[in-house]
N, C-alpha and C positions, 0 to 999 in steps of 0.2 A: 412174211414182211408186213409192215403196217405203214399206212400213209402218215406223213409228217403232220398233215392238217388234223388228223385224229389225235395225235399226241399232244398238240398244243391247244386243243379246243378248251374253252372256258378258262384260259390263263391270260390274265390281263397284262397290259403294259409291255408287250414284246415288240421289238423293232426288227423287221426281217429284211435282210439283204441277200437277194438270190431267190431261187424258186422254192415255194413251199409245196409244190406238186411233185414231191419225191417220195419214194418208198424207202423205209429204213429197216434194218434187222434188229438192232438192240440199242439200249440206252446205257451208257457207261460214264463213270466219272474218274476212271483210271486209264490213262493213255496206254499203259502197257498191255491192257487186255482188249484194246480196240481191234476189230476185224473189219474187213471190207463191208461197207454199207451201214456202219454204225453211226449213232450220234455220240459225240463227245461233249460232256458238260464240264466246263472249266470252273472249279470251285476253289476259292481261296481258303486254305485251312490254317491251323496254328503253326504247322511246320513247313508246309509247301504251298505254293500258289499254282493251282491247276492251269492258269493262263500261260505259265512258262512252258507247258508241254503241248500246246496247241499244234505246233508244227510236227511234233512226234506223232500225235493222233492222226493227223492228215496223212503222214507217210504210211501209217498202218492201215489206212483205208477209210477213215471217217469221212462221211459225206455231208455232215451237218455239225457245226460248232455252236454251242450255246455258251455265252460268256457275258461278262459285265462291261467289258471295254473291247472295242474292235481291235484286232491285231494290226500292227503297223503294215504288214504285208498280207494281202488277201488274194485268194485264187478264185477265178471266175466260175469254176465248176463246183465250188463249195458254197453251201447255204450257211450264212452266219445269222444268228439270232442274239440280239442284245436284250438283256434283262436287268432289272434293278437288283435282283437277288438270285444268283445261280442256285443256291441251296433250296430256296422256295420253288423255283421253276423245276429243278431236278425232281423234287418230291412229287409235284403235281403231274409231271410227265410220267413218272414211274406208276402213279395211280392209273393214269390213262392207258399206259402200256399194258397193264394187267386188267383193263376194263373195269376199273374202280371196284375192287372186291369188297371194300368196307361198306359199300352201299347195299350189298346183297346178304349180309348177315348182321347180327346185333353185336357191335363192337363195344366192349366195356374197358375203359382205360382207367388205370389206378395210378395216382401220383402222390408223393409224400416222401419225407425223409426216411421214415421207418414204416414197415408193414406192407410194402408193395408186393414182395415175393410171397409172403405168407397169405395175404388176402387173395392174390390171383390163384395160388395153388389150392387154397381152401374152396374158393368158388368153383374152380374146375372140378374138384372132388364132388361138391354139392350137386352140380348140374349132371354129372355122370351118374351119381347115385339115384337121380330122379329120371334117368333115361333120356336126357337131353344131350344131343350131340354137340360137343364143344371143343374148342382148341385153346391152347395156352402159349403165350409168348412172355417168357419171364427170364430172370437172371439165371435160374437153375437150368432151364431147358426150354425148348420149343416142342410142343406136342401137336401133331396133326393126325387125328384119328389114332391108328395103332403105331404111327411112326414118331420117333423122338429124334430131335436134332440138338447137338451141342451149340452153345452160343457164347461169344466173347463179350457181348454188350447187353446191358439191361434192356435196351430197345434197339433192335437191328437198324441198319441204314434203310433208306426209303425203298430201295430196289428190293432187298430181301424181305422187308416188312410186307410189301405188297405181294411178293412172290408167295410167302407163306399163307397170307390171307387168301390168295387165289387157289392155293392147294386145298385150303379148307373148303372153299366153295365147291371144288371138284369132288370132294368126299361128302358133300351135303351137310356140312357142319353149320349149325344155326347160330352159335354164340362163340365169341372169342374173348378171353380174358387176357389183358395185356398190361404189362408194366410200362409206365410212361416216365422216363427219367427227365431230369431238368436239362441234361445235355441234349436229349433228343428234341425237346421243345425249342431250346435256344438255337440249335443247328437246323431247325425246320424239317427234321426227319419225318415228323408226323403230319406235315401240311398236306391237305387234300384228303385226309381220312375223315370219314363220317362216324361220329360216336353216338351210340344209343344212350350210354350212361358214362359219366366221368366222376371219379371218386377222389376225394381229398382226404388223406389219413391224418397228416400232421406236417409240421415243418419245424426243424431244429437246425442246429449248427452243423453244416456239412458242405462239401464241395466248394468252399470259399477260395481255394487255390484257383479254381476255374472262374467262378462268378465274381471274385474280388471282394465282395461284401454281401452282407445278409440281405440288404434291400434289393440288390440285383437278383439274388437267388429267389427271393419272395416274388418279385415281379415276373420272373420267368415262369414260376408255378402258376401265378395268376393268369398268365397269357393263355394257358391251356383252357381255362374256363371262359376267358374273354372271347375266345374263338368259336365256342359252341354255338350252334344255331338254335332257334326257338323250338325245334322238335326234340331236342336232346334233354336228358335229365342229368342233374348233378346231385351227388350225395356227399355231404360235408360233415366232418367231425367238428361239431360246434364247441367241443371242449378245448380245441386249439385256439389260442388267443388271436391268431391271425385269420380265423375262418371267415369273419365278416368281410375283411379286406379282399380275400381270395375271390369271393363271389360278387364283389361290388358292381361289376359291369357285365356280368354274364346274362345272356338272353335265355339260358336254359331254365327248365323248371327245377327249382331247388328243393331238396329234401335234406333234413338234418338228422344226425344221430348223436347220442350223448349218454354217458354214464352218470354225470354229475348235475345235469340241469334239464329243463324241459326241452323236448325235441320231438320230432316226428317218430323216431324209433329210440327205445330205451331198453336197458336191462339192469338187473341188480346182481352183484356177485354174492352168492349165498355162502360158498365155501371155496377156498383156494388151497390145494395141497399137492403133493407130488403124485397123487393119484389122478389129479385133474381138477378142473373148475366145475362147480355146480352153479348154474345161472338160473335166474328167474326172468322169464320173458313173457309178456302179456299174460301174467298170472300163472304161468306153467313153469315148473322146475325141470331143468335139463342137465343131465350128467354129461360132461364132455371129457375127452382125453387130453385136452390142452391145459397148460399150466400158466398162471400169471395174469396180472391185470392187463398187460399189453396184449395178451391173447384174448382177453375178454373184449377189448376194442376190436381185434381182428374178427372175432366171431360175430360181434354186433354189426360190423361192416358187411359180413357175409349175409347175415339175417336180413338187414335193411335192403341190400342190393337184390336179394332173392325175392323179397316182397315187391319191390319196384318192378322186377321182371316177371311178376305174376305167378310165382310158385306159391302154393297154398301154405298157410302157417303150419298146419299139421305135418306136411311133408318136409318143411324146412327143419322143424324141431326134431323130428325123427332122424333126419340126416345129420344134424349137428352133432348128435351123440356118437356118430361113426367117423367124424373127420379126424385126420391125423396131421401132425405137424409136418410141414415140408422138410426136406433134408437140410440139416445144418441150422435149424431154428429150434432152439431149446431141445436139442436131441439128448435124451437121457440114456446113459449106459450104467447099469449097476453091476459091479463085479466085486467080490470079496467084501461086500457090505459098504463099499465106497460108491457114492453117487457121482458119476461123471456127467458133465453137461458140455456139449459142444454147441456154440452159438455164433452166429454171424456178426454179433454186435461189434460194430467198428466205428460208431459215433458215440460221443459222450452220452446222449440221451438214450440210445439203445443199450449201452453198457449199464447205465443207471437203472433202466427198467428191469433188466435181467437180474442184477445184483439185489435190487430192492425186493424183487419177487422171491429170490432165494432167502433173503433175510427174514421176510414175513412168514415163510412156511417152514423154515428149518426148526429143529428142536434145539434146546439150549446147549446140549452137548455137541452139536454139530459145529465144526469149524469150516470156514470157507477159504479155499485155496484157489487163487485166480492166476491163470497164465494169460498174458495179454501183451500185444505190441501195437504199433501204429504203422501205417503204410508210408513208404518213402515217396517223395515227389508230390506230396499232398499237403493239405492244410495243416500247417505247423501248430496253429493256435489250439487245435483240439487235443493235442498231445498232453499239454499240462492238465486239462480237464479230465482226460481219461486216466492219467496217472493219479490224480487226486481221488477220483471216484473209486478206482480199483483198490487203492490203499486204505481209504476210509471205511469201505464196506466189507473188507476181507480181513481174515486173521493172518494170512500169508499171501504175498504177491510175488510172482516171478515175471519181471519185464523181459521181453524177448523180441525176436524179429517177427514181423508180419510179412508184408511184401516190401522189402527195403528198396527195391528198384536200384536207382543209381546213387542212393544216399548211403552213407556209412551207418549201419544199424546201431553202432554204439552211440552215435550222435542223436539218433532218434530216441533211444532209451534215455539219454541224458535230458532230452526235452521233457520226457514223461516224468522223470525224477524231479525236475524243477517244479512240478505241480504238487508234489507230496509234502504234506505238513511235517514238521520236525518230529512230532509225536508218533507219526506213522512210519518213519524211515527204518525203524528196526524190523519192520515186517518184510522189507524188500530184499529180493535176490535179483541179480542181473545175469541172465544166461542168453547170450546172443543166438546160439543154435536152438531153433525152435523144438526140434526133436528132443534134444538134451533137456530143455526146459520142461517138456511134458513128462519125460521119464523121471526127472528129479521131483516134480510135483506128485507123481504117483508114489514115489518112495517115501515122501514126507507124509502123505495122507494116511490117516488111521481109519478104522471102521467107523462108520456114520459120518465121516467128513464128506464135504461136497467140493468137488474139483471142477471148476469152470475153466474151459479153454475157449477164449473169446477172440473174435476178429475175422476168422476165415470161413467158418461154417461149412458150407457145401463145397468150397473150392478144393480142387484136386491138384493144386500146384502152389508153388511159391515163386515169386518173381524176384530174382537176384541178378542185379545188373540188367542185361537185356534178355536173360534166359528164363524160361519157364521150367522149373524143376518139379518133378512129381512129388506131391506132398499132400497128405490127407490127415487132418486133425483127428477125425473120428476113428480112423483105422489105427493110428498110433496110440491114441488114448485107450482104445479097447484092448490092444495088445499089452500095453504096460499095466493096465489095471488087473489083467489076468495074473500077472506076476507079482502084484503088490501085496504087501502085508506078510 
């Protein structure tokens, strides 16, 4: 058990009704999981308002209620705490509950529309290669020492976030590389965490179904840097046109990286092929296994962050040649002389980056066949753009389902077709069933063709209605390419 006074220390603007001299067992924001002696934090979400379940939490044994408005009926033996933001208070209490683990290691947070998963994974590899104990919190997985955990969120909720960080402390991990999503910033999931280094990769069109407009999305990303203290470092991709705005009010020490302009950290792309990138950094050429200009940015991010975190240049460059793409990020499968690529590209900018990379390094006789869809219940505006990009840069395109959720996949495909120029419409096939689409693309492909399956990457499922159905792009593409030609 832990004293309530310990849990609420250093949290401002709390109004307490009842005794704060009580011991509690756990901190929860789900009334169904409450047990005797727990704190219940009532949070207003997009679908449910936790304040409606305060009575249920008390019946299950909650001894303290944290909420934004006092309940109409109150019990004398219950401590009520009023806060301006239940989300913020919940996050800070979770940090206190686990004894503020982010203060005991070096936490590196990476935010941006594209590149978060690749950069966190590559940095985790880099530090492991150099014998530095590190953890990973990413879209693909959470790694604590030798243990791996599946995750449904890019950034876990506040409780689990602090739980995993605390597990890292127990195993003497010194560094943690963590994806920071715009949702987690906006929902205050990361409040109370102390960052050694915050990284901005880029910002493009995404998540506008949630943020409503690009300005809101941009300001949420900016808040991550606004909230850093003056002991933190920030690393900024200065080639992004919004980079100066992002760091406008930060107190952190700012470092920049760029491929196209003057910056603290730079590199030059010497060669870009299906064998990998050759880069020139600080006058030294480095052969890498990664492909494409977008990966040159990812590698420059890793190089820059590693320098800031005091790894020597020689060790960084040696390790860079050994780094591998994370699962589902420009995953190359070559069977029967057909080059298959699985990539998570699910935004217009990410799809453009992948296809432009393929166009630049393919031979003249290579045709590009793209299988792509868009998620349901998400930003509709990007569907036209993705339809346009895929059809313009490919010789053949199959529009299909991604995660349609509660939308009719045919209407999603119609939205994508609306973005296709008349001159490109002859390239289009529509196959709603994603497996059928991949099989068809494999049958159409000829030796030396390049078959891109975009949008789902590492995901091992497809969301149709409210169900998660097992589905793996790489597995299906590998099987169908074996039978192709």
